[in-house]
Structures are given as C-alpha cells and as structure tokens.
N, CA, C, O and the ligand as a Tripos MOL2 file, in Angstrom:
@<TRIPOS>MOLECULE
protein
  261   259    66     0     0
PROTEIN
NO_CHARGES

@<TRIPOS>ATOM
      1 N         191.7170  117.1120   54.0300 N.3       1 MET1
      2 CA        191.4290  118.4400   54.5880 C.3       1 MET1
      3 C         190.2050  118.3460   55.5020 C.2       1 MET1
      4 O         189.1480  117.8880   55.0680 O.2       1 MET1
      5 N         190.3340  118.7680   56.7460 N.am      2 PRO2
      6 CA        189.1950  118.6670   57.6640 C.3       2 PRO2
      7 C         188.0850  119.6430   57.2980 C.2       2 PRO2
      8 O         188.3380  120.7970   56.9510 O.2       2 PRO2
      9 N         186.8750  119.1650   57.3810 N.am      3 ALA3
     10 CA        185.7340  120.0420   57.1150 C.3       3 ALA3
     11 C         185.4900  120.9160   58.3350 C.2       3 ALA3
     12 O         185.3860  120.4240   59.4590 O.2       3 ALA3
     13 N         185.4030  122.1880   58.1020 N.am      4 SER4
     14 CA        185.1460  123.1040   59.2070 C.3       4 SER4
     15 C         184.1570  124.1800   58.7750 C.2       4 SER4
     16 O         184.2900  124.7760   57.7060 O.2       4 SER4
     17 N         183.1740  124.4110   59.6200 N.am      5 GLU5
     18 CA        182.1620  125.4130   59.2960 C.3       5 GLU5
     19 C         182.7580  126.8230   59.3230 C.2       5 GLU5
     20 O         182.2150  127.7390   58.7060 O.2       5 GLU5
     21 N         183.8600  126.9940   60.0300 N.am      6 SER6
     22 CA        184.3970  128.3340   60.2050 C.3       6 SER6
     23 C         185.2350  128.7860   59.0110 C.2       6 SER6
     24 O         185.5140  129.9750   58.8550 O.2       6 SER6
     25 N         185.6370  127.8260   58.1650 N.am      7 VAL7
     26 CA        186.4040  128.1760   56.9810 C.3       7 VAL7
     27 C         185.4680  128.2520   55.7830 C.2       7 VAL7
     28 O         184.9090  127.2370   55.3670 O.2       7 VAL7
     29 N         185.2920  129.4540   55.2230 N.am      8 PRO8
     30 CA        184.3670  129.5660   54.1050 C.3       8 PRO8
     31 C         184.8790  128.8640   52.8680 C.2       8 PRO8
     32 O         186.0340  129.0320   52.4770 O.2       8 PRO8
     33 N         184.0250  128.0850   52.2610 N.am      9 THR9
     34 CA        184.3840  127.4700   50.9970 C.3       9 THR9
     35 C         184.3230  128.5400   49.9150 C.2       9 THR9
     36 O         183.6380  129.5500   50.0710 O.2       9 THR9
     37 N         185.0410  128.3160   48.8190 N.am     10 PRO10
     38 CA        184.9600  129.2960   47.7240 C.3      10 PRO10
     39 C         183.5280  129.5410   47.2670 C.2      10 PRO10
     40 O         183.1660  130.6630   46.9130 O.2      10 PRO10
     41 N         182.7100  128.4820   47.2750 N.am     11 LEU11
     42 CA        181.3230  128.6510   46.8460 C.3      11 LEU11
     43 C         180.5570  129.5650   47.8030 C.2      11 LEU11
     44 O         179.7960  130.4370   47.3830 O.2      11 LEU11
     45 N         180.7800  129.3410   49.1080 N.am     12 LYS12
     46 CA        180.0980  130.1820   50.0860 C.3      12 LYS12
     47 C         180.5750  131.6270   49.9600 C.2      12 LYS12
     48 O         179.7820  132.5640   50.0530 O.2      12 LYS12
     49 N         181.8660  131.7940   49.7480 N.am     13 GLN13
     50 CA        182.3970  133.1480   49.5520 C.3      13 GLN13
     51 C         181.7580  133.8110   48.3410 C.2      13 GLN13
     52 O         181.3990  134.9880   48.3770 O.2      13 GLN13
     53 N         181.6230  133.0340   47.2630 N.am     14 ALA14
     54 CA        181.0230  133.5840   46.0460 C.3      14 ALA14
     55 C         179.5920  134.0330   46.3040 C.2      14 ALA14
     56 O         179.1610  135.0830   45.8280 O.2      14 ALA14
     57 N         178.8580  133.2160   47.0690 N.am     15 LEU15
     58 CA        177.4670  133.5710   47.3730 C.3      15 LEU15
     59 C         177.4030  134.8110   48.2550 C.2      15 LEU15
     60 O         176.5510  135.6780   48.0600 O.2      15 LEU15
     61 N         178.3130  134.8890   49.2300 N.am     16 ASP16
     62 CA        178.3360  136.0660   50.1000 C.3      16 ASP16
     63 C         178.6700  137.3250   49.3000 C.2      16 ASP16
     64 O         178.1070  138.3950   49.5380 O.2      16 ASP16
     65 N         179.5920  137.1790   48.3500 N.am     17 LEU17
     66 CA        179.9430  138.3120   47.5010 C.3      17 LEU17
     67 C         178.7590  138.7220   46.6360 C.2      17 LEU17
     68 O         178.4530  139.9040   46.4790 O.2      17 LEU17
     69 N         178.1020  137.7040   46.0810 N.am     18 LEU18
     70 CA        176.9320  137.9730   45.2400 C.3      18 LEU18
     71 C         175.8920  138.7540   46.0450 C.2      18 LEU18
     72 O         175.2460  139.6720   45.5410 O.2      18 LEU18
     73 N         175.7530  138.3560   47.3150 N.am     19 ASP19
     74 CA        174.8020  139.0000   48.2020 C.3      19 ASP19
     75 C         175.1090  140.4960   48.3520 C.2      19 ASP19
     76 O         174.2030  141.3020   48.5640 O.2      19 ASP19
     77 N         176.3820  140.8550   48.2410 N.am     20 CYS20
     78 CA        176.7840  142.2590   48.3630 C.3      20 CYS20
     79 C         176.3780  143.0720   47.1330 C.2      20 CYS20
     80 O         176.2010  144.2880   47.2070 O.2      20 CYS20
     81 N         176.2350  142.3820   46.0060 N.am     21 PHE21
     82 CA        176.0040  143.1010   44.7510 C.3      21 PHE21
     83 C         174.5270  143.1870   44.3700 C.2      21 PHE21
     84 O         174.1280  144.0510   43.5880 O.2      21 PHE21
     85 N         173.7310  142.2950   44.9230 N.am     22 VAL22
     86 CA        172.3090  142.3410   44.6020 C.3      22 VAL22
     87 C         171.5510  142.9520   45.7740 C.2      22 VAL22
     88 O         171.9240  142.7770   46.9340 O.2      22 VAL22
     89 N         170.4950  143.6620   45.4510 N.am     23 ASP23
     90 CA        169.7400  144.3830   46.4610 C.3      23 ASP23
     91 C         168.2530  144.1030   46.2710 C.2      23 ASP23
     92 O         167.6520  144.4200   45.2450 O.2      23 ASP23
     93 N         167.6990  143.5020   47.2980 N.am     24 GLU24
     94 CA        166.2700  143.1460   47.2800 C.3      24 GLU24
     95 C         165.3850  144.3720   47.0130 C.2      24 GLU24
     96 O         164.3400  144.2630   46.3710 O.2      24 GLU24
     97 N         165.8080  145.5180   47.5050 N.am     25 GLY25
     98 CA        164.9820  146.7170   47.3960 C.3      25 GLY25
     99 C         165.2540  147.5420   46.1470 C.2      25 GLY25
    100 O         164.9360  148.7300   46.0880 O.2      25 GLY25
    101 N         165.8410  146.9000   45.1620 N.am     26 ASP26
    102 CA        166.2180  147.6170   43.9320 C.3      26 ASP26
    103 C         165.6330  146.8710   42.7280 C.2      26 ASP26
    104 O         166.3550  146.1990   41.9920 O.2      26 ASP26
    105 N         164.3150  146.9990   42.5370 N.am     27 PRO27
    106 CA        163.6370  146.1590   41.5340 C.3      27 PRO27
    107 C         164.0110  146.5020   40.0980 C.2      27 PRO27
    108 O         164.4310  147.6180   39.7910 O.2      27 PRO27
    109 N         163.8480  145.5220   39.2410 N.am     28 CYS28
    110 CA        164.1260  145.7040   37.8220 C.3      28 CYS28
    111 C         163.1450  146.6830   37.1960 C.2      28 CYS28
    112 O         162.0010  146.8140   37.6320 O.2      28 CYS28
    113 N         163.6170  147.3570   36.1760 N.am     29 SER29
    114 CA        162.7630  148.2630   35.4180 C.3      29 SER29
    115 C         163.0290  148.0130   33.9380 C.2      29 SER29
    116 O         164.0400  148.4570   33.3940 O.2      29 SER29
    117 N         162.1060  147.2910   33.2890 N.am     30 PHE30
    118 CA        162.3240  146.8750   31.9110 C.3      30 PHE30
    119 C         161.8620  147.9490   30.9340 C.2      30 PHE30
    120 O         160.8080  148.5600   31.1110 O.2      30 PHE30
    121 N         162.6580  148.1640   29.9150 N.am     31 ASP31
    122 CA        162.2250  149.0650   28.8450 C.3      31 ASP31
    123 C         161.4570  148.2620   27.7950 C.2      31 ASP31
    124 O         161.3030  147.0490   27.9340 O.2      31 ASP31
    125 N         160.9780  148.9290   26.7500 N.am     32 HIS32
    126 CA        160.1150  148.2530   25.7830 C.3      32 HIS32
    127 C         160.8800  147.2790   24.8910 C.2      32 HIS32
    128 O         160.2700  146.5550   24.1040 O.2      32 HIS32
    129 N         162.2090  147.2520   25.0030 N.am     33 HIS33
    130 CA        163.0000  146.2520   24.2720 C.3      33 HIS33
    131 C         163.2580  145.0160   25.1270 C.2      33 HIS33
    132 O         163.8040  144.0320   24.6290 O.2      33 HIS33
    133 N         162.8770  145.0480   26.4090 N.am     34 GLY34
    134 CA        163.0750  143.9190   27.2990 C.3      34 GLY34
    135 C         164.2950  144.0530   28.1960 C.2      34 GLY34
    136 O         164.5200  143.2200   29.0740 O.2      34 GLY34
    137 N         165.0920  145.1120   27.9750 N.am     35 GLY35
    138 CA        166.2870  145.3120   28.7850 C.3      35 GLY35
    139 C         165.9590  145.8870   30.1550 C.2      35 GLY35
    140 O         164.9630  146.5920   30.3190 O.2      35 GLY35
    141 N         166.8120  145.5790   31.1470 N.am     36 CYS36
    142 CA        166.6190  146.1210   32.4900 C.3      36 CYS36
    143 C         167.4120  147.4230   32.6260 C.2      36 CYS36
    144 O         168.6430  147.4320   32.5930 O.2      36 CYS36
    145 N         166.6640  148.5230   32.7790 N.am     37 GLN37
    146 CA        167.2920  149.8370   32.9100 C.3      37 GLN37
    147 C         167.9760  149.9860   34.2700 C.2      37 GLN37
    148 O         169.0320  150.6080   34.3850 O.2      37 GLN37
    149 N         167.3560  149.4050   35.2910 N.am     38 THR38
    150 CA        167.8780  149.5650   36.6450 C.3      38 THR38
    151 C         169.2920  149.0180   36.7790 C.2      38 THR38
    152 O         170.1600  149.6450   37.3870 O.2      38 THR38
    153 N         169.5120  147.8410   36.2030 N.am     39 HIS39
    154 CA        170.7830  147.1540   36.4160 C.3      39 HIS39
    155 C         171.7010  147.1780   35.2060 C.2      39 HIS39
    156 O         172.7890  146.6040   35.2350 O.2      39 HIS39
    157 N         171.2650  147.8400   34.1470 N.am     40 GLY40
    158 CA        172.1340  148.0310   32.9950 C.3      40 GLY40
    159 C         172.2560  146.8460   32.0630 C.2      40 GLY40
    160 O         173.1570  146.7910   31.2270 O.2      40 GLY40
    161 N         171.3250  145.8730   32.2110 N.am     41 PHE41
    162 CA        171.3440  144.7360   31.2770 C.3      41 PHE41
    163 C         170.3900  145.0560   30.1260 C.2      41 PHE41
    164 O         169.2330  144.6370   30.1200 O.2      41 PHE41
    165 N         170.9030  145.8020   29.1640 N.am     42 LEU42
    166 CA        170.0380  146.3650   28.1290 C.3      42 LEU42
    167 C         169.8720  145.4560   26.9290 C.2      42 LEU42
    168 O         169.0510  145.7400   26.0570 O.2      42 LEU42
    169 N         170.6250  144.3740   26.8590 N.am     43 SER43
    170 CA        170.5390  143.4910   25.6880 C.3      43 SER43
    171 C         169.6480  142.2810   25.9250 C.2      43 SER43
    172 O         169.6470  141.3460   25.1250 O.2      43 SER43
    173 N         168.8870  142.2910   27.0200 N.am     44 LEU44
    174 CA        167.9710  141.1830   27.2790 C.3      44 LEU44
    175 C         166.8580  141.1800   26.2530 C.2      44 LEU44
    176 O         166.4340  142.2280   25.7640 O.2      44 LEU44
    177 N         166.3880  139.9690   25.9320 N.am     45 LYS45
    178 CA        165.2400  139.8390   25.0390 C.3      45 LYS45
    179 C         163.9600  139.8850   25.8830 C.2      45 LYS45
    180 O         163.9700  139.5160   27.0570 O.2      45 LYS45
    181 N         162.8580  140.3410   25.2730 N.am     46 PRO46
    182 CA        161.5930  140.3320   26.0200 C.3      46 PRO46
    183 C         161.3080  138.9480   26.5990 C.2      46 PRO46
    184 O         161.3820  137.9460   25.8880 O.2      46 PRO46
    185 N         160.9820  138.8970   27.8860 N.am     47 GLY47
    186 CA        160.6930  137.6280   28.5380 C.3      47 GLY47
    187 C         161.8890  137.0430   29.2680 C.2      47 GLY47
    188 O         161.7240  136.1680   30.1180 O.2      47 GLY47
    189 N         163.1040  137.5160   28.9480 N.am     48 GLU48
    190 CA        164.2840  137.0280   29.6710 C.3      48 GLU48
    191 C         164.3390  137.6710   31.0480 C.2      48 GLU48
    192 O         163.9160  138.8120   31.2400 O.2      48 GLU48
    193 N         164.8760  136.9030   32.0120 N.am     49 LEU49
    194 CA        165.0300  137.4480   33.3470 C.3      49 LEU49
    195 C         166.3140  138.2620   33.4340 C.2      49 LEU49
    196 O         167.3270  137.9180   32.8250 O.2      49 LEU49
    197 N         166.2550  139.3390   34.1960 N.am     50 CYS50
    198 CA        167.4630  140.1110   34.4830 C.3      50 CYS50
    199 C         168.3860  139.2560   35.3600 C.2      50 CYS50
    200 O         167.9110  138.6140   36.2970 O.2      50 CYS50
    201 N         169.6890  139.2350   35.0760 N.am     51 PRO51
    202 CA        170.6200  138.4680   35.9130 C.3      51 PRO51
    203 C         170.5590  138.8660   37.3870 C.2      51 PRO51
    204 O         170.8130  138.0390   38.2630 O.2      51 PRO51
    205 N         170.2280  140.1080   37.6610 N.am     52 HIS52
    206 CA        170.0620  140.5660   39.0390 C.3      52 HIS52
    207 C         168.9380  139.7880   39.7260 C.2      52 HIS52
    208 O         169.0860  139.3250   40.8570 O.2      52 HIS52
    209 N         167.8200  139.6550   39.0260 N.am     53 ARG53
    210 CA        166.6700  138.9020   39.5300 C.3      53 ARG53
    211 C         167.0470  137.4300   39.7180 C.2      53 ARG53
    212 O         166.7080  136.8110   40.7260 O.2      53 ARG53
    213 N         167.7530  136.8860   38.7260 N.am     54 GLU54
    214 CA        168.1590  135.4830   38.8060 C.3      54 GLU54
    215 C         169.0900  135.2520   39.9880 C.2      54 GLU54
    216 O         169.0040  134.2250   40.6620 O.2      54 GLU54
    217 N         169.9840  136.2130   40.2400 N.am     55 ALA55
    218 CA        170.9140  136.0940   41.3640 C.3      55 ALA55
    219 C         170.1680  136.0990   42.6880 C.2      55 ALA55
    220 O         170.4830  135.3200   43.5890 O.2      55 ALA55
    221 N         169.1690  136.9860   42.8060 N.am     56 LEU56
    222 CA        168.3670  137.0180   44.0280 C.3      56 LEU56
    223 C         167.6340  135.6960   44.2320 C.2      56 LEU56
    224 O         167.6040  135.1550   45.3370 O.2      56 LEU56
    225 N         167.0390  135.1790   43.1460 N.am     57 ASP57
    226 CA        166.3190  133.9050   43.2490 C.3      57 ASP57
    227 C         167.2660  132.7750   43.6420 C.2      57 ASP57
    228 O         166.9160  131.9080   44.4430 O.2      57 ASP57
    229 N         168.4700  132.7970   43.0680 N.am     58 LEU58
    230 CA        169.4630  131.7650   43.3700 C.3      58 LEU58
    231 C         169.8840  131.8170   44.8410 C.2      58 LEU58
    232 O         169.9830  130.7820   45.4990 O.2      58 LEU58
    233 N         170.1250  133.0100   45.3440 N.am     59 LEU59
    234 CA        170.5090  133.1650   46.7470 C.3      59 LEU59
    235 C         169.4080  132.6510   47.6700 C.2      59 LEU59
    236 O         169.6780  131.9690   48.6590 O.2      59 LEU59
    237 N         168.1650  132.9880   47.3340 N.am     60 ARG60
    238 CA        167.0350  132.5120   48.1240 C.3      60 ARG60
    239 C         166.9770  130.9900   48.1250 C.2      60 ARG60
    240 O         166.7500  130.3600   49.1580 O.2      60 ARG60
    241 N         167.1850  130.4170   46.9480 N.am     61 LYS61
    242 CA        167.0700  128.9740   46.8090 C.3      61 LYS61
    243 C         168.1370  128.2560   47.6280 C.2      61 LYS61
    244 O         167.8230  127.3320   48.3780 O.2      61 LYS61
    245 N         169.4020  128.6740   47.4920 N.am     62 VAL62
    246 CA        170.4700  127.9670   48.1830 C.3      62 VAL62
    247 C         170.4260  128.1880   49.6980 C.2      62 VAL62
    248 O         170.9530  127.3820   50.4650 O.2      62 VAL62
    249 N         169.7970  129.2780   50.1170 N.am     63 ARG63
    250 CA        169.6960  129.5360   51.5600 C.3      63 ARG63
    251 C         168.3940  129.0250   52.1340 C.2      63 ARG63
    252 O         168.1410  129.1440   53.3330 O.2      63 ARG63
    253 N         167.5620  128.4510   51.2670 N.am     64 GLY64
    254 CA        166.3190  127.8500   51.7210 C.3      64 GLY64
    255 C         165.3350  128.8530   52.2820 C.2      64 GLY64
    256 O         164.4580  128.4980   53.0690 O.2      64 GLY64
    257 N         165.4770  130.1200   51.8750 N.am     65 ALA65
    258 CA        164.5700  131.1520   52.3880 C.3      65 ALA65
    259 C         163.3380  131.2740   51.4980 C.2      65 ALA65
    260 O         162.4590  132.0920   51.7690 O.2      65 ALA65
    261 ZN        167.3370  144.1270   36.6790 Zn       66 ZN66
@<TRIPOS>BOND
     1     1     2 1
     2     2     3 1
     3     3     4 2
     4     3     5 am
     5     5     6 1
     6     6     7 1
     7     7     8 2
     8     7     9 am
     9     9    10 1
    10    10    11 1
    11    11    12 2
    12    11    13 am
    13    13    14 1
    14    14    15 1
    15    15    16 2
    16    15    17 am
    17    17    18 1
    18    18    19 1
    19    19    20 2
    20    19    21 am
    21    21    22 1
    22    22    23 1
    23    23    24 2
    24    23    25 am
    25    25    26 1
    26    26    27 1
    27    27    28 2
    28    27    29 am
    29    29    30 1
    30    30    31 1
    31    31    32 2
    32    31    33 am
    33    33    34 1
    34    34    35 1
    35    35    36 2
    36    35    37 am
    37    37    38 1
    38    38    39 1
    39    39    40 2
    40    39    41 am
    41    41    42 1
    42    42    43 1
    43    43    44 2
    44    43    45 am
    45    45    46 1
    46    46    47 1
    47    47    48 2
    48    47    49 am
    49    49    50 1
    50    50    51 1
    51    51    52 2
    52    51    53 am
    53    53    54 1
    54    54    55 1
    55    55    56 2
    56    55    57 am
    57    57    58 1
    58    58    59 1
    59    59    60 2
    60    59    61 am
    61    61    62 1
    62    62    63 1
    63    63    64 2
    64    63    65 am
    65    65    66 1
    66    66    67 1
    67    67    68 2
    68    67    69 am
    69    69    70 1
    70    70    71 1
    71    71    72 2
    72    71    73 am
    73    73    74 1
    74    74    75 1
    75    75    76 2
    76    75    77 am
    77    77    78 1
    78    78    79 1
    79    79    80 2
    80    79    81 am
    81    81    82 1
    82    82    83 1
    83    83    84 2
    84    83    85 am
    85    85    86 1
    86    86    87 1
    87    87    88 2
    88    87    89 am
    89    89    90 1
    90    90    91 1
    91    91    92 2
    92    91    93 am
    93    93    94 1
    94    94    95 1
    95    95    96 2
    96    95    97 am
    97    97    98 1
    98    98    99 1
    99    99   100 2
   100    99   101 am
   101   101   102 1
   102   102   103 1
   103   103   104 2
   104   103   105 am
   105   105   106 1
   106   106   107 1
   107   107   108 2
   108   107   109 am
   109   109   110 1
   110   110   111 1
   111   111   112 2
   112   111   113 am
   113   113   114 1
   114   114   115 1
   115   115   116 2
   116   115   117 am
   117   117   118 1
   118   118   119 1
   119   119   120 2
   120   119   121 am
   121   121   122 1
   122   122   123 1
   123   123   124 2
   124   123   125 am
   125   125   126 1
   126   126   127 1
   127   127   128 2
   128   127   129 am
   129   129   130 1
   130   130   131 1
   131   131   132 2
   132   131   133 am
   133   133   134 1
   134   134   135 1
   135   135   136 2
   136   135   137 am
   137   137   138 1
   138   138   139 1
   139   139   140 2
   140   139   141 am
   141   141   142 1
   142   142   143 1
   143   143   144 2
   144   143   145 am
   145   145   146 1
   146   146   147 1
   147   147   148 2
   148   147   149 am
   149   149   150 1
   150   150   151 1
   151   151   152 2
   152   151   153 am
   153   153   154 1
   154   154   155 1
   155   155   156 2
   156   155   157 am
   157   157   158 1
   158   158   159 1
   159   159   160 2
   160   159   161 am
   161   161   162 1
   162   162   163 1
   163   163   164 2
   164   163   165 am
   165   165   166 1
   166   166   167 1
   167   167   168 2
   168   167   169 am
   169   169   170 1
   170   170   171 1
   171   171   172 2
   172   171   173 am
   173   173   174 1
   174   174   175 1
   175   175   176 2
   176   175   177 am
   177   177   178 1
   178   178   179 1
   179   179   180 2
   180   179   181 am
   181   181   182 1
   182   182   183 1
   183   183   184 2
   184   183   185 am
   185   185   186 1
   186   186   187 1
   187   187   188 2
   188   187   189 am
   189   189   190 1
   190   190   191 1
   191   191   192 2
   192   191   193 am
   193   193   194 1
   194   194   195 1
   195   195   196 2
   196   195   197 am
   197   197   198 1
   198   198   199 1
   199   199   200 2
   200   199   201 am
   201   201   202 1
   202   202   203 1
   203   203   204 2
   204   203   205 am
   205   205   206 1
   206   206   207 1
   207   207   208 2
   208   207   209 am
   209   209   210 1
   210   210   211 1
   211   211   212 2
   212   211   213 am
   213   213   214 1
   214   214   215 1
   215   215   216 2
   216   215   217 am
   217   217   218 1
   218   218   219 1
   219   219   220 2
   220   219   221 am
   221   221   222 1
   222   222   223 1
   223   223   224 2
   224   223   225 am
   225   225   226 1
   226   226   227 1
   227   227   228 2
   228   227   229 am
   229   229   230 1
   230   230   231 1
   231   231   232 2
   232   231   233 am
   233   233   234 1
   234   234   235 1
   235   235   236 2
   236   235   237 am
   237   237   238 1
   238   238   239 1
   239   239   240 2
   240   239   241 am
   241   241   242 1
   242   242   243 1
   243   243   244 2
   244   243   245 am
   245   245   246 1
   246   246   247 1
   247   247   248 2
   248   247   249 am
   249   249   250 1
   250   250   251 1
   251   251   252 2
   252   251   253 am
   253   253   254 1
   254   254   255 1
   255   255   256 2
   256   255   257 am
   257   257   258 1
   258   258   259 1
   259   259   260 2
@<TRIPOS>SUBSTRUCTURE
     1 MET1         2 RESIDUE 1 A MET
     2 PRO2         6 RESIDUE 1 A PRO
     3 ALA3        10 RESIDUE 1 A ALA
     4 SER4        14 RESIDUE 1 A SER
     5 GLU5        18 RESIDUE 1 A GLU
     6 SER6        22 RESIDUE 1 A SER
     7 VAL7        26 RESIDUE 1 A VAL
     8 PRO8        30 RESIDUE 1 A PRO
     9 THR9        34 RESIDUE 1 A THR
    10 PRO10       38 RESIDUE 1 A PRO
    11 LEU11       42 RESIDUE 1 A LEU
    12 LYS12       46 RESIDUE 1 A LYS
    13 GLN13       50 RESIDUE 1 A GLN
    14 ALA14       54 RESIDUE 1 A ALA
    15 LEU15       58 RESIDUE 1 A LEU
    16 ASP16       62 RESIDUE 1 A ASP
    17 LEU17       66 RESIDUE 1 A LEU
    18 LEU18       70 RESIDUE 1 A LEU
    19 ASP19       74 RESIDUE 1 A ASP
    20 CYS20       78 RESIDUE 1 A CYS
    21 PHE21       82 RESIDUE 1 A PHE
    22 VAL22       86 RESIDUE 1 A VAL
    23 ASP23       90 RESIDUE 1 A ASP
    24 GLU24       94 RESIDUE 1 A GLU
    25 GLY25       98 RESIDUE 1 A GLY
    26 ASP26      102 RESIDUE 1 A ASP
    27 PRO27      106 RESIDUE 1 A PRO
    28 CYS28      110 RESIDUE 1 A CYS
    29 SER29      114 RESIDUE 1 A SER
    30 PHE30      118 RESIDUE 1 A PHE
    31 ASP31      122 RESIDUE 1 A ASP
    32 HIS32      126 RESIDUE 1 A HIS
    33 HIS33      130 RESIDUE 1 A HIS
    34 GLY34      134 RESIDUE 1 A GLY
    35 GLY35      138 RESIDUE 1 A GLY
    36 CYS36      142 RESIDUE 1 A CYS
    37 GLN37      146 RESIDUE 1 A GLN
    38 THR38      150 RESIDUE 1 A THR
    39 HIS39      154 RESIDUE 1 A HIS
    40 GLY40      158 RESIDUE 1 A GLY
    41 PHE41      162 RESIDUE 1 A PHE
    42 LEU42      166 RESIDUE 1 A LEU
    43 SER43      170 RESIDUE 1 A SER
    44 LEU44      174 RESIDUE 1 A LEU
    45 LYS45      178 RESIDUE 1 A LYS
    46 PRO46      182 RESIDUE 1 A PRO
    47 GLY47      186 RESIDUE 1 A GLY
    48 GLU48      190 RESIDUE 1 A GLU
    49 LEU49      194 RESIDUE 1 A LEU
    50 CYS50      198 RESIDUE 1 A CYS
    51 PRO51      202 RESIDUE 1 A PRO
    52 HIS52      206 RESIDUE 1 A HIS
    53 ARG53      210 RESIDUE 1 A ARG
    54 GLU54      214 RESIDUE 1 A GLU
    55 ALA55      218 RESIDUE 1 A ALA
    56 LEU56      222 RESIDUE 1 A LEU
    57 ASP57      226 RESIDUE 1 A ASP
    58 LEU58      230 RESIDUE 1 A LEU
    59 LEU59      234 RESIDUE 1 A LEU
    60 ARG60      238 RESIDUE 1 A ARG
    61 LYS61      242 RESIDUE 1 A LYS
    62 VAL62      246 RESIDUE 1 A VAL
    63 ARG63      250 RESIDUE 1 A ARG
    64 GLY64      254 RESIDUE 1 A GLY
    65 ALA65      258 RESIDUE 1 A ALA
    66 ZN66       261 GROUP 0 **** ****
C-alpha cells in the first residue's frame, strides 16, 4: 500500500476526532471527592487526572505543540 499524506490513517483520524471532543477552553473542575464535574468523570480518585486533561496533553504531545 503506497504511503500518502492525503489519506488519513486510522490513528490520525482518531486524533482528529479526539480533537473535536476536547476543548482547551473548558477546564476541569474537581469536586472534593476528586471527580471532574465539568466533564462528568465523577469516579476519579483524588490526584487522578481527568481523561479530558489527559487527552489534551496527548494531542499536544503527538503534535509536538
Ligand atoms: Zn475534566
């Protein structure tokens, strides 16, 4: 299969989709149990990162930004 920049790989598509679901301007808001109220991840333990935050960090990392 020829490599082509114009054909998105499934991984690139997944990252682009992820980009649609996470919003830089929508910060986490943790309650006193450690859950993120903003994004609905209420079962997080204190000190755990919200998956939303992790997704943003991951996108930044893979895009070298
Ligand atoms: Zn969050």
